[in-house]
C-alpha positions in Angstrom: -51.3 8.0 -52.5 -52.1 7.1 -56.1 -55.3 7.9 -58.1 -56.5 4.4 -57.7 -56.7 4.6 -53.9 -60.2 5.9 -54.4 -61.7 2.5 -54.7 -64.3 2.0 -56.8 -65.4 -1.5 -57.9 -66.0 -4.2 -55.3 -67.2 -7.8 -55.6 -66.7 -11.1 -53.8 -64.3 -13.5 -55.4 -65.3 -17.1 -55.0 -64.9 -20.4 -56.8 -67.8 -22.1 -58.6 -70.1 -24.1 -56.5 -70.1 -27.9 -57.0 -73.2 -29.0 -58.8 -74.7 -32.4 -59.2 -73.5 -34.1 -56.1 -75.5 -37.1 -54.8 -77.4 -34.9 -52.3 -78.4 -32.4 -55.1 -75.4 -30.1 -54.8 -74.8 -26.7 -53.2 -76.6 -23.6 -54.1 -74.5 -20.9 -55.8 -74.0 -18.2 -53.2 -71.4 -16.1 -55.0 -72.2 -12.9 -56.9 -70.5 -12.1 -60.2 -66.9 -10.9 -60.1 -65.7 -7.8 -61.8 -62.8 -8.6 -64.2 -62.0 -5.4 -66.1 -63.4 -2.2 -67.7 -62.6 0.0 -70.7 -61.5 2.6 -69.9 -59.9 1.2 -66.7 -61.3 2.0 -63.3 -59.5 5.1 -62.1 -58.2 6.1 -65.5 -57.4 9.8 -66.2 -57.5 12.0 -69.3 -60.6 10.0 -70.6 -62.5 11.5 -73.5 -64.8 8.7 -74.6 -68.4 8.5 -73.3 -69.0 4.8 -73.9 -67.8 2.3 -71.2 -67.8 -1.5 -70.9 -67.6 -3.6 -67.7 -66.7 -7.3 -67.9 -67.5 -10.0 -65.4 -66.5 -13.6 -64.8 -70.0 -15.0 -65.7 -73.2 -14.2 -67.5 -75.0 -11.4 -65.7 -78.4 -9.6 -65.9 -79.4 -6.2 -64.8 -82.3 -5.4 -62.3 -83.8 -1.9 -62.8 -80.5 -0.5 -63.9 -81.8 2.9 -65.0 -83.5 3.4 -61.6 -80.5 2.3 -59.6 -77.8 3.9 -61.7 -76.3 7.2 -60.5 -73.8 9.4 -62.5 -71.9 12.1 -60.7 -71.8 14.9 -61.7 -75.6 14.5 -62.5 -76.6 14.2 -66.2 -79.3 16.2 -67.9 -79.8 13.4 -70.4 -80.3 9.9 -69.1 -77.4 7.5 -70.0 -78.1 4.2 -71.7 -77.1 0.9 -70.1 -77.3 -2.6 -71.7 -76.1 -6.0 -70.7 -75.0 -8.9 -73.0 -73.6 -12.2 -71.6 -70.7 -11.1 -69.4 -70.6 -7.5 -70.4 -72.4 -4.3 -69.3 -72.2 -1.3 -71.7 -72.9 2.3 -70.4 -73.0 5.3 -72.7 -73.3 8.9 -71.4 -75.4 11.3 -73.5 -74.1 14.7 -72.0 -70.9 16.4 -73.1 -68.1 15.5 -70.7 -66.8 18.4 -68.5 -63.1 19.1 -68.6 -60.8 18.3 -65.6 -63.7 16.6 -63.8 -63.8 13.3 -61.9 -66.8 11.1 -62.9 -68.4 8.4 -60.7 -70.8 5.9 -62.2 -72.7 3.5 -59.8 -75.0 0.7 -60.7 -75.9 0.1 -57.1 -77.0 -3.5 -56.7 -78.4 -3.8 -60.3 -75.8 -6.4 -61.4 -76.8 -10.1 -60.7 -75.6 -13.4 -61.9 -77.9 -14.9 -64.6 -78.8 -18.1 -62.9 -79.3 -17.7 -59.1 -79.7 -13.9 -59.1 -76.8 -13.4 -56.6 -76.4 -9.6 -56.3 -73.1 -7.8 -56.7 -73.4 -4.9 -54.2 -72.3 -1.4 -54.9 -71.0 -1.8 -58.5 -69.2 1.5 -59.3 -66.2 2.9 -61.1 -64.5 6.3 -61.5 -62.6 8.1 -64.2 -61.4 11.6 -64.9 -61.3 13.9 -67.9 -58.3 15.6 -66.3 -54.9 14.4 -65.1 -56.0 13.3 -61.6 -58.8 11.6 -59.7 -60.7 13.4 -56.9 -61.0 10.7 -54.3 -62.9 12.0 -51.3 -66.3 10.6 -50.2 -69.3 11.6 -48.1 -71.7 8.9 -46.9 -74.6 8.5 -44.5 -78.3 7.8 -44.2 -81.5 9.5 -45.3 -84.6 9.0 -43.0 -88.1 10.2 -43.1 -88.3 12.9 -40.5 -91.7 11.9 -39.0 -91.1 8.1 -38.5 -87.4 7.5 -39.3 -88.3 5.2 -42.2 -85.3 4.7 -44.5 -85.8 6.6 -47.8 -85.1 4.7 -51.0 -84.3 6.2 -54.4 -83.7 9.8 -53.2 -80.8 12.0 -54.4 -78.3 13.4 -52.0 -76.0 16.0 -53.3 -73.5 18.7 -52.6 -72.7 22.4 -53.5 -69.5 24.2 -52.7 -69.7 26.4 -49.6 -69.2 29.5 -51.8 -72.7 28.9 -53.1 -75.5 31.4 -52.3 -76.7 29.7 -49.1 -79.9 27.7 -49.4 -81.1 29.5 -52.6 -78.6 27.5 -54.6 -80.7 24.4 -54.0 -83.6 26.1 -55.8 -81.5 27.6 -58.6 -78.9 25.0 -59.7 -78.4 21.2 -60.0 -76.1 19.4 -57.6 -72.4 19.6 -58.2 -72.1 15.9 -57.3 -74.7 13.4 -56.1 -75.4 9.9 -54.8 -78.6 7.9 -54.5 -80.1 6.2 -51.5 -80.4 2.4 -51.5 -83.0 0.1 -49.8 -81.5 0.9 -46.4 -81.6 4.7 -46.9 -77.8 4.7 -47.3 -76.1 7.0 -49.7 -72.5 7.7 -50.9 -71.2 10.7 -52.8 -67.9 9.9 -54.4 -65.2 11.6 -56.4 -65.2 14.7 -54.3 -62.4 17.3 -54.4 -61.0 18.8 -51.1 -63.1 21.6 -49.6 -66.2 22.2 -47.6 -69.7 21.6 -48.9 -73.4 22.2 -48.3 -75.3 18.9 -48.2 -79.0 18.5 -49.4 -81.3 15.6 -50.4 -84.4 15.5 -52.5 -87.1 13.0 -53.8 -86.8 14.5 -57.3 -90.1 14.7 -59.0 -88.8 15.9 -62.4 -85.2 14.5 -62.3 -83.4 17.8 -62.6 -81.5 17.6 -59.2 -82.8 20.8 -57.8 -85.8 21.9 -55.6 -88.2 23.5 -58.0 -91.5 21.6 -57.4 -93.5 22.4 -54.3 -94.5 18.7 -53.9 -90.9 17.5 -53.6 -89.6 16.1 -50.3 -86.3 17.6 -49.2 -83.6 17.5 -46.4 -80.6 19.6 -45.6 -77.6 19.4 -43.3 -77.3 22.1 -40.6 -73.5 22.5 -41.0 -70.9 22.5 -43.7 -69.4 19.1 -44.5 -65.6 18.7 -44.9 -64.7 15.3 -46.4 -61.3 13.6 -45.5 -59.6 10.3 -45.8 -56.8 8.5 -43.8 -55.3 5.1 -43.4 -56.1 2.6 -40.7 -55.4 -1.0 -39.6 -58.2 -3.6 -39.8 -58.0 -6.7 -37.5 -59.5 -10.0 -38.6 -59.5 -13.0 -36.3 -59.2 -16.6 -37.5 -60.4 -19.2 -35.0 -58.8 -22.6 -34.5 -61.9 -24.4 -35.8 -65.5 -23.8 -36.6 -66.9 -24.2 -33.0 -63.8 -23.2 -31.1 -63.1 -20.0 -29.0 -59.4 -20.5 -29.4 -57.7 -17.9 -31.7 -55.5 -19.3 -34.4 -54.3 -16.2 -36.1 -55.0 -12.4 -36.0 -54.6 -10.8 -39.4 -53.8 -7.1 -39.9 -54.9 -5.4 -43.0 -54.4 -1.8 -44.3 -57.6 0.0 -45.1 -58.7 3.5 -46.2 -61.2 5.3 -44.0 -63.4 8.0 -45.6 -65.0 10.7 -43.4 -67.7 11.7 -42.7 -69.4 8.3 -43.1 -72.6 8.5 -41.1 -74.1 11.9 -41.9 -77.9 11.4 -41.2 -80.4 13.7 -42.7 -84.2 13.9 -42.2 -86.5 14.2 -45.1 -89.7 16.3 -45.0 -92.2 18.1 -47.1 -92.8 21.8 -46.5 -96.6 21.2 -46.8 -96.8 22.8 -50.2 -98.9 20.1 -51.9 -100.7 20.7 -55.2 -104.4 21.0 -54.8 -106.7 19.4 -57.5 -109.7 17.2 -57.8 -108.5 13.6 -58.2 -111.9 11.8 -58.5 -115.6 12.2 -58.4 -118.4 9.6 -58.4 -122.0 8.8 -57.5 -121.8 5.3 -55.8 -125.5 5.2 -55.2 -128.6 7.4 -55.6 -128.0 9.2 -52.3 -124.3 10.0 -52.4 -121.8 12.1 -54.3 -118.1 11.5 -53.5 -115.2 13.8 -54.1 -111.5 13.0 -53.6 -108.9 15.7 -53.5 -105.1 15.4 -53.8 -104.6 17.2 -50.4 -106.8 18.1 -47.4 -109.2 21.0 -48.2 -109.1 24.0 -45.9 -112.7 24.9 -46.9 -115.6 23.2 -48.5 -116.1 23.5 -52.2 -119.2 25.4 -53.5 -122.0 23.7 -55.6 -124.1 25.3 -58.3 -127.0 24.1 -60.5 -126.4 25.2 -64.1 -130.0 24.2 -65.1 -131.4 26.8 -62.7 -128.9 29.4 -61.3 -131.5 30.6 -58.8 -131.6 27.3 -57.0 -129.3 26.9 -54.0 -127.5 23.6 -54.7 -125.5 23.7 -51.5 -128.7 23.5 -49.5 -129.5 20.1 -51.2 -126.1 18.6 -50.5 -125.0 17.8 -46.9 -121.2 17.4 -46.6 -119.5 14.7 -44.5 -115.7 14.8 -44.5 -113.2 11.9 -43.7 -110.7 12.5 -40.8 -108.0 13.7 -43.2 -110.4 16.1 -45.0 -109.2 15.1 -48.5 -112.3 12.9 -49.2 -115.8 14.4 -49.0 -119.1 12.6 -49.2 -122.2 14.6 -49.9 -125.6 13.3 -49.0 -128.3 14.3 -51.5 -131.1 15.6 -49.4 -133.6 16.5 -52.2 -135.6 13.4 -53.0 -136.2 14.7 -56.5 -132.5 14.7 -57.1 -132.2 11.2 -55.4 -134.6 9.8 -58.0 -132.9 11.6 -60.9 -130.8 9.3 -63.2 -128.4 12.1 -64.1 -127.3 15.2 -62.2 -125.3 18.1 -63.8 -123.7 20.2 -61.1 -121.1 22.9 -61.0 -118.3 22.6 -58.5 -116.0 25.5 -57.5 -112.9 24.7 -55.5 -109.3 25.8 -54.9 -106.8 24.4 -57.4 -103.0 24.9 -57.8 -102.1 26.5 -61.1 -98.9 26.2 -63.1 -97.3 29.1 -61.1 -97.9 27.2 -57.8 -100.7 29.5 -56.7 -104.0 28.3 -55.3 -106.8 29.8 -57.4 -110.6 29.2 -57.7 -111.6 26.7 -60.4 -115.1 25.7 -61.5 -115.9 22.4 -63.2 -119.2 21.1 -64.5 -119.6 17.5 -63.4 -122.0 14.8 -64.6 -123.2 12.3 -62.0 -125.1 9.2 -63.2 -127.0 7.0 -60.8 -125.6 3.5 -61.0 -127.7 0.7 -62.3 -128.3 -2.0 -59.7 -126.2 -5.1 -60.5 -128.0 -8.4 -61.3 -126.8 -10.8 -58.6 -125.9 -14.4 -59.4 -128.8 -15.4 -57.1 -131.4 -13.6 -59.2 -129.9 -15.1 -62.4 -130.1 -18.5 -60.9 -133.8 -18.0 -59.8 -134.7 -16.9 -63.4 -133.0 -20.0 -64.8 -134.8 -22.3 -62.4 -138.2 -20.6 -63.1 -137.7 -21.0 -66.8 -136.7 -24.7 -66.4 -139.8 -25.4 -64.2 -142.1 -23.9 -66.9 -140.6 -26.2 -69.5 -141.1 -29.2 -67.3 -144.7 -28.2 -66.6 -145.4 -27.7 -70.3 -144.1 -31.2 -71.1 -146.4 -32.6 -68.5 -149.4 -30.7 -69.9 -149.7 -28.5 -66.9 -150.3 -24.8 -67.0 -148.5 -22.9 -64.3 -150.7 -20.6 -62.3 -150.0 -17.0 -63.3 -148.4 -14.9 -60.6 -151.0 -13.2 -58.5 -150.9 -9.4 -58.4 -150.7 -7.8 -54.9 -153.9 -6.1 -53.8 -153.9 -2.4 -54.7 -154.4 -1.5 -51.0 -151.3 -3.4 -49.8 -149.0 -1.1 -47.7 -145.4 -1.1 -49.1 -142.7 -2.3 -46.7 -141.1 0.3 -44.5 -137.4 1.1 -45.0 -135.7 1.6 -41.6 -132.6 3.5 -40.8 -130.1 1.8 -38.5 -128.0 2.6 -35.5 -124.9 0.6 -34.5 -122.0 0.9 -32.0 -118.8 2.3 -33.5 -115.8 0.2 -32.4 -115.5 -2.6 -29.9 -118.4 -3.5 -27.6 -115.8 -3.8 -24.8 -114.7 -0.3 -23.7 -111.4 0.7 -22.2 -111.7 2.3 -18.7 -112.7 5.9 -19.1 -113.7 5.5 -22.8 -117.1 6.7 -23.9 -119.1 4.5 -26.4 -119.8 5.9 -29.9 -122.8 5.2 -32.0 -123.2 5.8 -35.7 -126.5 6.2 -37.7 -126.9 5.0 -41.3 -127.8 8.5 -42.6 -127.8 12.0 -41.2 -130.7 12.6 -38.8 -133.6 14.9 -39.5 -135.0 14.6 -36.0 -134.6 12.6 -32.8 -136.5 12.3 -29.5 -134.0 11.8 -26.7 -136.8 10.4 -24.5 -136.8 7.3 -26.8 -133.3 6.4 -25.6 -132.8 4.3 -22.4 -129.5 3.5 -20.7 -129.5 0.6 -18.2 -126.9 -1.2 -16.1 -127.2 -4.9 -15.4 -127.5 -5.6 -11.6 -127.8 -9.3 -12.0 -128.7 -11.9 -14.7 -132.3 -10.7 -14.9 -132.4 -7.2 -13.4 -131.5 -4.0 -15.2 -131.6 -0.5 -13.6 -131.9 2.7 -15.7 -129.3 5.4 -15.5 -129.0 9.0 -16.3 -127.0 9.9 -19.4 -126.0 12.6 -21.9 -126.3 12.1 -25.7 -124.1 14.4 -27.8 -123.5 14.8 -31.5 -119.8 14.7 -32.6 -118.4 18.1 -33.5 -116.9 16.9 -36.8 -118.4 13.6 -37.9 -121.9 14.0 -39.2 -123.4 10.7 -38.2 -121.5 10.0 -35.0 -122.9 10.4 -31.5 -121.4 10.0 -28.0 -123.0 8.5 -24.9 -121.9 9.8 -21.4 -123.1 8.0 -18.3 -124.0 10.1 -15.3 -122.0 10.1 -13.2 -119.8 7.6 -15.1 -119.4 4.0 -16.5 -117.9 1.5 -14.0 -115.2 -1.0 -14.8 -116.4 -4.6 -15.3 -120.1 -3.6 -15.5 -122.5 -4.5 -18.4 -124.7 -1.9 -20.0 -127.5 -1.7 -22.5 -128.7 1.1 -24.7 -132.3 0.7 -25.9 -133.5 2.8 -28.9 -137.3 3.0 -29.2 -139.0 2.6 -32.6 -139.5 5.8 -34.5 -137.7 8.0 -32.0 -135.3 9.0 -34.8 -135.8 9.8 -38.5 -133.1 10.3 -41.1 -133.2 13.0 -43.8 -135.1 10.7 -46.1 -137.9 10.1 -43.5 -136.9 6.6 -42.6 -137.6 5.7 -39.0 -135.4 3.7 -36.7 -136.7 0.4 -35.5 -136.4 -0.8 -31.9 -132.7 -1.6 -31.2 -130.8 -2.9 -28.2 -127.0 -2.3 -28.0 -125.0 -4.0 -25.3 -121.5 -3.2 -24.2 -119.3 -3.5 -21.1 -116.1 -2.0 -19.7 -112.8 -3.8 -19.0 -111.8 -4.7 -15.5 -108.7 -3.0 -14.0 -106.9 -6.4 -13.6 -107.2 -6.9 -17.4 -104.7 -4.1 -18.1 -100.9 -3.5 -18.0 -99.1 -0.3 -17.0 -95.9 1.1 -18.6 -93.5 3.7 -17.3 -90.7 5.2 -19.4 -87.8 6.9 -17.5 -86.7 9.2 -20.3 -83.2 10.9 -20.5 -81.6 13.0 -23.2 -84.7 15.2 -23.9 -85.4 18.7 -22.6 -88.6 20.7 -23.1 -92.0 19.5 -24.1 -92.2 16.0 -25.6 -94.7 13.3 -26.3 -94.4 9.5 -26.4 -96.6 7.4 -28.7 -97.2 3.8 -28.0 -97.3 1.9 -31.4 -98.6 -1.4 -32.7 -96.7 -3.7 -35.1 -97.9 -1.6 -38.0 -96.3 1.5 -36.6 -99.7 3.0 -35.8 -100.4 5.0 -32.7 -102.4 3.2 -30.0 -101.9 5.7 -27.1 -100.1 9.0 -26.6 -98.9 10.7 -23.4 -96.8 13.7 -22.5 -93.3 13.4 -20.9 -93.5 15.1 -17.5 -90.6 15.2 -15.0 -88.6 12.8 -17.2 -91.4 10.2 -17.2 -93.9 9.0 -19.7 -96.8 7.0 -18.1 -99.2 4.7 -19.9 -102.0 3.3 -17.7 -104.6 0.8 -18.7 -102.9 -0.7 -21.7 -104.4 -3.9 -23.1 -101.9 -6.8 -23.1 -99.9 -7.2 -26.2 -96.6 -6.3 -28.0 -95.9 -2.6 -28.5 -93.2 -0.2 -29.7 -92.6 3.5 -28.9 -91.9 6.7 -30.7 -91.2 10.1 -29.3 -91.3 13.6 -30.7 -90.0 16.8 -29.2 -92.7 19.5 -29.4 -90.5 22.6 -30.0 -93.3 25.0 -30.7 -95.6 23.7 -28.0 -98.6 23.0 -30.3 -99.1 19.4 -29.3 -98.3 18.1 -32.8 -95.3 17.0 -34.8 -94.3 19.7 -37.3 -92.2 19.5 -40.5 -89.3 21.8 -41.3 -88.8 24.6 -43.8 -85.8 25.4 -46.1 -86.1 29.2 -45.9 -86.1 30.2 -43.1 -83.8 27.2 -42.3 -85.8 25.1 -39.8 -85.3 21.4 -39.2 -88.3 19.1 -38.5 -89.1 18.5 -34.8 -86.9 15.7 -33.5 -88.2 12.1 -33.5 -86.8 9.1 -31.6 -87.6 5.4 -31.5 -87.3 3.1 -28.5 -85.1 0.4 -30.0 -86.9 -2.6 -28.6 -90.1 -4.6 -28.2 -92.4 -4.1 -25.2 -94.3 -7.2 -24.2 -97.1 -6.2 -21.8 -99.1 -8.7 -19.7 -102.4 -8.3 -17.9 -102.1 -6.9 -14.3 -98.4 -6.1 -14.7 -96.5 -2.9 -14.3 -93.2 -2.3 -16.2 -90.6 0.4 -15.8 -88.3 1.0 -18.8 -85.3 3.3 -19.1 -85.0 5.2 -22.4 -82.0 7.2 -23.4 -82.8 8.8 -26.7 -79.2 9.3 -27.6 -77.9 5.8 -26.8 -78.1 4.9 -30.5 -77.7 7.0 -33.7 -81.0 7.7 -35.4 -80.5 5.3 -38.3 -80.2 2.4 -35.8 -83.1 3.3 -33.6 -86.2 2.1 -35.4 -86.9 -1.6 -34.7 -87.0 -3.8 -37.9 -90.5 -5.2 -37.0 -92.1 -1.8 -37.4 -90.0 -0.6 -40.3 -92.3 -0.6 -43.3 -89.7 0.0 -46.0 -87.9 -3.3 -45.6 -85.4 -4.3 -48.3 -86.4 -7.4 -50.3 -85.6 -10.6 -48.4 -82.5 -12.3 -49.9 -82.7 -15.9 -50.8 -81.9 -18.2 -47.9 -79.2 -20.2 -49.8 -76.8 -20.4 -46.8 -79.4 -22.0 -44.7 -80.2 -24.4 -47.5 -76.5 -25.2 -47.9 -76.2 -25.8 -44.1 -79.1 -28.3 -44.5 -77.2 -30.0 -47.3 -74.0 -30.2 -45.3 -75.9 -31.7 -42.3 -77.7 -34.2 -44.6 -74.4 -35.3 -46.2 -72.5 -35.4 -42.9 -70.0 -32.9 -44.1 -68.3 -30.2 -42.0 -68.9 -26.9 -43.7 -65.7 -25.1 -44.9 -64.6 -22.1 -42.8 -63.6 -18.6 -43.9 -61.4 -16.2 -42.0 -64.4 -14.7 -40.3 -65.8 -18.0 -39.2 -68.6 -18.1 -41.8 -69.3 -20.8 -44.4 -69.2 -20.5 -48.1 -69.9 -22.9 -51.0 -66.9 -21.7 -53.0 -63.3 -22.6 -52.7 -62.3 -19.1 -51.5 -63.8 -15.9 -50.5 -62.1 -12.5 -50.4 -63.0 -8.8 -50.8 -61.7 -7.4 -54.1 -60.9 -3.7 -54.1 -59.3 -2.3 -57.2 -56.3 -0.1 -56.4 -56.4 -0.5 -52.6 
């Protein structure tokens, strides 16, 4: 098999679309066509580093430097330019002897007018007397949610390399880059067996040397191969017919392996540093860190080292513990325009170690903004004074308030956190506007509505949340009942916040759903052994409910009607959470699967659904509707051309596969195949 059997440059050949017909003409659907290259695709004994690719029409490049991949990887970035029908690429590194080079532009080449994309533009040459023509391809997915990973490098090392340490010490021998679908292809490989890795490369050196980089590895050695095969293509008698006209047989080259799926993860070695600090109002100081903090930072007061600054700042963390809000409890500090405080926290140094660091931070109290309403009122007042002056009237001066007038009281507030309609078994949560200094539980009253005008009091428990500073939970004794209405009454001044502000009398009403308002879902799970959890998801891929798989079943009861999706993870270490992998020791992330379908749940319905986690390969499991990393939508030119044909009363032309095209012909062009 000749050197050019390793194909390299593909494009769709098609005639020009007719333009300017009475109905407005067809849209051009055909991408540019590769014509030639210098040196030629598949050429051997190449010594030049500058290459030109020629196409049949004017083209443009879309993010070519980001989409271009050169294998073997280059230390210096190549240059790539386009001019009219030509693309020029120049390598900056010295060419290696007796080496096969592959250069891919991905989908960067487009025609200049309609932006039709030429997929997988690539070519190969060798500095020696032969072309290495093997290939490894597959998919790279995020391990936690099976999202396709775009723009990551996937590369190989020979199996003689020093196990996984080679990934830390040396750049890839050969590499490919993932596209918008998470698909990668490593070309120009010599016969042998290889170790396969992937990386989101933070410093573009093709090796794992930054603790923040996401990585993946293949468990076994990969042995590439190629063989010939016969491809069948059916031509139908006419566009709407099921009658076969002709069956075409074509020779093709099959490269293996072609669907090696790897799972990308981070080892949890994030750099720690302070991203931002601010004082949004007189009572708060906010800190945002690059990663969750394992322990609270320590405050100091440089103006007086004997003063305990930590006692004057009350910390409130967000759920991810990377953002901290500190309540200033000292009223003298609240009223101060500028605060100079020292902050000691853990920060990652250049050696990758977490060490204490102290910064002196300046917090300025923001000046209240002048609202448009207040500006308008001043303008109106000024205009009225001018009118009165013209009429010879003197405006009565504003009267001063009597000195013994009591200033208005500022109240703290309490509100229900979340929906006022509770799920069965859910406890209501209430949030106060500022941390409490004191509270009198006798000032709280829980009542259940008996009829339209009668409420009966109930016993209850009032508990502070163990994590969130301003959140409180209400438990009915013995419990809340489905379909019932409830009211929590808060008496005036039964609570005071840390600034001395009392609560005013407040009534908070809520109810609990009825059983017939829910749906129930049962998964019959196969293909999983050991402990596992199923998460019910909304259309944003966010978890709504979670349940454990027991006896091959995952039960969801009392689910509100709607459309849902499902994800499962196998809990190998039994800690109840999904865990990432590690490179050394070699440990893959815990397995994750998606139910490849949509679950429409209706009120008062029960659904049983079979789920075989191995029915589809991982890269086909995640439904498109919950896939967040979707490729850019392509222009709907075919549908527009279909509308044109219908409007003009023309039967669309038919290709061998039964699809329509605006051109006079359509064929796959494979150089050397």
